[in-house]
N, C-alpha and C positions, 0 to 999 in steps of 0.2 A: 338581768336574764338575758335583754334585749342585747344589753354591750357583750355578756359574753358570747351569745351567739355572733355576734359581729366582729368580736374580736377571733374566735376561734377560725369564723371564715377567711378572713384578711390572714391569719396566719397559713391556711392551706391554701390560699389565692398564690400567695409570694412565693410561696413552694413549686406551684405550679408554672409559675414565671421565670422560675429562676429555671425550671427542668426545661424550657422552651429554650434559655437563652444560651443554656449550654449542652446540652444532648441533642434537641430537636436539629439544629444545625448541621450536625455529625449524619445526620439518614436523609435530611431533606435536599441539602444542596445536590443531588446528580437526578431528579425528577422533573419530568416538565407538567404542570397541573392544567387540564382544563376540564370544562361539560361539555358534554353533550346535549342536544335537543331536550332530553327530558330531566334535565339538572343533575346527572348521576357527575359524583367525581370521576375521573379517568386519571391514571397515576403512567407517566410515560418513561422509563429509565433512557435516559440520552447520553448521548457521549462528550466529554469534555476534551479540553486539548489544554495538555501540560507541556510547559515549556524549559528548555535545556539550554542554559548557557545564554546569549544576548547581556542588554541592561536592565529588563523589564523589572520589577518590585516581585519577589517570591519565583522567581526562574529558580528549577535545579541547575543545580552545580555538576550534576552526573547525569548521564542518561539511565543508569540502571536505577538509581533513586527515585526516577520517573516513570520508570518502566513497574519497579515493583509496588509504586503507587497507583496506577491507572488498572482501568475495570476492562471489562470487555466493552469494545465498540469504544474506546476512547481514542484520540491522536497524540502521540508526541512527538511533537515539533523540535527538533535542534538545529541551534543555529551554527552557523561556521564554526569550526575551532579544532583541537585537537584531543580527543578524548582516549584516556589510556585504559581502556575497561574491557570486560569480558562480561555481555550482555546476556542473560536468559531470560527468553519470551515463551510466559506461562500461559498468559491470556489473550483475547481478539485483539489484537490493537493496530494501528497505523504508524507506522514507526518513520517520519519523514523529515529528511536533512534539508537546509537552507540551500546547499549547494552541493552537488557532490563533488566538486574539486578542492572545495575547501572544506567540508564536513567531515572530517577523519576519524574513524574507530582503531585503534592500534593495539594490536595485542600483546606486544612487548614480548613477540616470540615463544608466548608461552598459550597453552590453554584455545578454545576459539573464538574467534569474535564475538558472534552472535551463535546462539544454540535456541533455537524456536520448538518449542512440543505443543504449542496450540495450533489450533486449524484457523485459515483465514487471515493470518497474520501479514499485513503488509511491509516489506520494506522497501524503501523508496530514496534515493540523490544522498548516496552517502560514496565515498574512501573508506575500504573494509582491506585491511593491512596487518602482513607480519602476524597472523594467527595461525596454529594448528591447522584450524580449518578455518576459513572466511567467513561462511555462514554454512551452519551446520543444520537440518530439519528435520526430525524426526516424527516418526509415528504418527502422522496427521495430515490434513490434508487442506488445498484450499488457499496456499500462499501465493503472494504474490511479489515478487523478488524482481525489482526493476530497477534500471536506471541507477545503476552503481557500478563503480571501479574498486574490483575486487583484485588485488594481485597481492605478490612476494607473501604468501600462505604455504604452507607446506599442500592443501588440500583447499581450491576456491570453494567450490559449492557441493556439499556433500549431501544427498538424501536418504534416507533408510526406511522404509516400509512409507513411503510418502505417495499420495494418489492427487490426482486431480489439481495440481499446481503449476501457475506458470511463472516462468521465467526469460527475462525477459530486455535486451537494451544494456545488458550488463559489458561491461569491459571486464573479461576473464582474461590473468595476463602472469604471466613468469610464476605460475605455482610448482611449487618443486616437486609435485608425484602430478595429480591428474588437474584439469583444469575445472570441472564438472565429474561427478562420479554418482549417478542413481542406481540404487542398492535395493531389490528386491520392493521395485517403484515403479509404477504403472499410472497410465493415464495422464500422464505430465505434458507440456509444450514446452518446447525452448525456440525461443525465437529472436531474432534481429541482435544477437547478443555477438561480440569480436572475442574469438578464445584464440588468445595469442599465447605461443614460447612457455608452454606447459609441455610435461613427459605427455600425458595424453590428454587430446583435446578433450573429448566426450570418453569417459570409461565405462558402457554400459555392465553392470554385474547383476545377475537373473532379475531381470528388469524387463517388461513388455509393454506393449500398446502403449509405449510413446509416443511422441510428434514432436521431429526437430525438424525447422524450417528457416529461411532466410538470413544462416547463420554465415559467417565469414571465420573460416579455420583455418589459420596461418602458423605457419612456423614450429607446429607442434613436433614432437617424436614421432607420432601416431596420430593421425585426427581423430577417427571416432576408431574404438575399437569394441567388442561384443563378445560378451565371457558369460559361462555359466548360464546356459541357456536363456539368452537372454533374445526373443522372440517376439514378433507380431509389432515390432517397430518400423516407423513409413521415417522415411528422412528425403527430403527435396527442398530444390531451389536453394542449396546452401552452395559456398566457394569454397572451396579447397584448394589451397596451394602452397606452394614452399612447406609443406609437410616433410622432413626426414627419410623415417622409413615406407611409412606407407598412409597414403591419405586417408585410408580406411582397412578395416579387417573385421571380417565376419565369417567365423564359424556354424551362422545359425540361419533361421529362416526370417527375414526383415526385406522389405519394400524400400528403394531405393530411387524412388521417381512417384511422380502426380498424374502418374498416362500423359497423353498426348491431347491437350498442345500446351499444358502448363509445363512439362515437362518436368526432368532430372534437378542433377546438381553439375555446377560449374567444377571438374578437375582439369587440373594446370597439366596433367600428363595422358590425357586422353589424344589418341591420335588419328581417329577419324574425319569422313569431311563430310560435309554439309551442301552436296549437290542440288538439293533442291531449294536452298537458301530460306531454309525456314527457321533458322537459329538452334537446330536441334540434330546432334548427330546421327549420320546417318546406319550406323551398328553401334552397338550397345556398348557400354563400360562395364568390363570386368570386376566386377569389386573382391580383390585378395581374400583369401581364406578357405575354410573348406566348406563353405555353404552354398556354394555356386550359386553364389546372389550376382546377381547385375542389374546397372542400373540402363533400362531401356531405351531412354530419351535424355541423352547428356547435354549438355548446353555447351554451345560452341562458346558464347562470351560468359563473365562473370554476372552474374543475377545482381538485377538493382531492383532494391524493394520499393516500395510505398514509403514515401516520404512524410513527415509527418505534421501535421496545422505549425502555425507560427505561433508563439507565446502572447497570448491575447494582452491586452492592456485593460486595467478596471477603471472607469471611472464613475467619480460622484460623489459626495457629501465625506468629510475625513471627521465629522462632529456633528453630535446629533443630541437628544432625548430622548427616554425608554418611549415604548409603545408609540412614538410617531413612524410612520411608515417612508421606507426611501427609496428613489431608484437609482438604480445603477447600469452600467453597462457595460459590454468587453466591445473595445476595437481592434482593431489589427489580427482577425479573424479570419486569416488567410490560409487556404491549404495549397501547398504547390502545385497540383495537380488539378487544383479545381474542385473537389470533391464536395460532398455534401456534409455538413460538422452539427457535432451536438453539443452543449455546452452542460457542467455540472458544477454546480456553487456549494461550497462551506463556509457558512456567514461565521462561524469563529463562536456560537454562542453550544454548540451542539447540533444545530438544524444545516440539514443539507438538501438539497432540493435531488430531484431525479436527475435523469439525463434529460434536458430539452432540446428541442428540434422535430426534423431538420432544418438546420439552416442554409442558404446558401455561400458559398466562399467567399468572405470581404461583410458581409453582412451586419451589421452594427446588431447587438443582442443586449434587451433589457430585462431585467429582475426587480423585484420589489419584496425588502426583509424590514423586519424591526426587530427592534430590542428591547428586554423587558426590564432589565436592570443597567445599570451603570457599569463602568468599564473599558479595557482597552481591546477592541475583537480587532483578530485580521480575517479579512474576506479573503477564499482562494479560488480562482475558479480555474476551471482546466478544460482545455477540448478535443474531442473524439471524432478522426472522421470515420465515414461509410466503410471503412476499411478496417476497422479498430486500431490504428494508428492516433497517439494522444500526444499533445504538446506536452510543454512543460508550465508550471502553473505559475498564475498571473496571482497578486499578492496587493494588499491593501489595508493600510490598518486605520479604525475607527474608533474615535472616543466618544464615549456617550456620557456627560458629565457628571449628569444628577438622572433623581429618580423620584416620580412622581407619586410611586405608589409605594414608595420602602417602608411605610409606616406599616402596614398592612400584610406584607409577604411572610414574615417568618410564622405572626400567627393563624398564618392560613396554612401553610405549611405542616405548622403543628398539629391541627385541626384534622388534616386529611391522615394524616400518618396516623393518629392516634386517636380514632375518633369516637373512643368511649371516652377518653379524660377530656375532648373537647365539649361531648354533651353533658359532663360531671361541671366544666368550668361555666357552661349555662342557667346551669341549676345553681351553682356558686352565686355568679353574680345576681341572677334574680333574687336570692334569698337574702342577700346583702342589702339591697336595693331594698325588697318588700319590708324586712324586719326593720 
């Protein structure tokens, strides 16, 4: 009887172990497991980084393949190369290119290069070309589209019913129609972009309460136009020059300056004077169109925006062991204007820091981190100054070659994910030993 009982329990134990080794990894890989002071087990979903291109083992060969496998909070990092794809993003991820000049998404003159339907998506560091629309964002909010080259598309950036998104430091050029086209969109900001050689630089269509500042708008047929009851938008500290028909055209009610002394925009066809030498014209600039709008404080010279901090350098160990804390530092933390700076760290294992600081320009910045399992991780860090200007990303790869606690991690994840089966396993093991 005892032998029969033991045999039956061993069969059940083998079945559970098989379940652990095959099913549990599929559901436990994206969780961070910790305990609080009371010993309660907490499970936190953490973002992973998926890699496209490059030479790493298991890297994806297509951006779309990685995006389709990504979950909310993940980062898809794309190494330099040309990717002939049409990418649909329906989850909240960060899509990051290694080098905006060499990481290229090519739409092959068909379809949209990037189509976004999820909230809070980040697209940073790509050349996006030869699509119907370069970046098409619809019925969502909170996106950050920044530091991209968007060129040779029918339309550069299109928004439809989008709110609270940021479009910054993009080079939007040579579109066959509009560079940027917000449609029924509100509360968005457009800053630091170079919008060159499009039919329309920015064409607002039924869009309200957006802010346009610190952009260079050059060589378009028309720089900015407001159509279909686009009202209450604010446009200031932009440079308008060499636009063929009009620098701007507005039939509705919008604000074209930021009051005094911040001023309005630089218009290359402004003919007023500056008798008090404050850098602002003494008479308003009349914005063409039937809205009777004017820039009350036109700038006499092109606006020069705050410069971004230099890209820092990450210093520290490039190899280590699991669960050992290591110290890393950032140098070359220079802001051109000497502004205070903040630092953000991404440790490559799903953990990120808050914005740390402030620090003085040029000050060395330190942070500590440990990795819980073996693998190759890419540390990334970025600086932001007190005016919101961001540096480029610094990177450093770290190899963690061996795992001190490998044997228990899978079983722990299993017990946490399936507590009832975990209890049964305890009873089963106790039965085998006692019987």
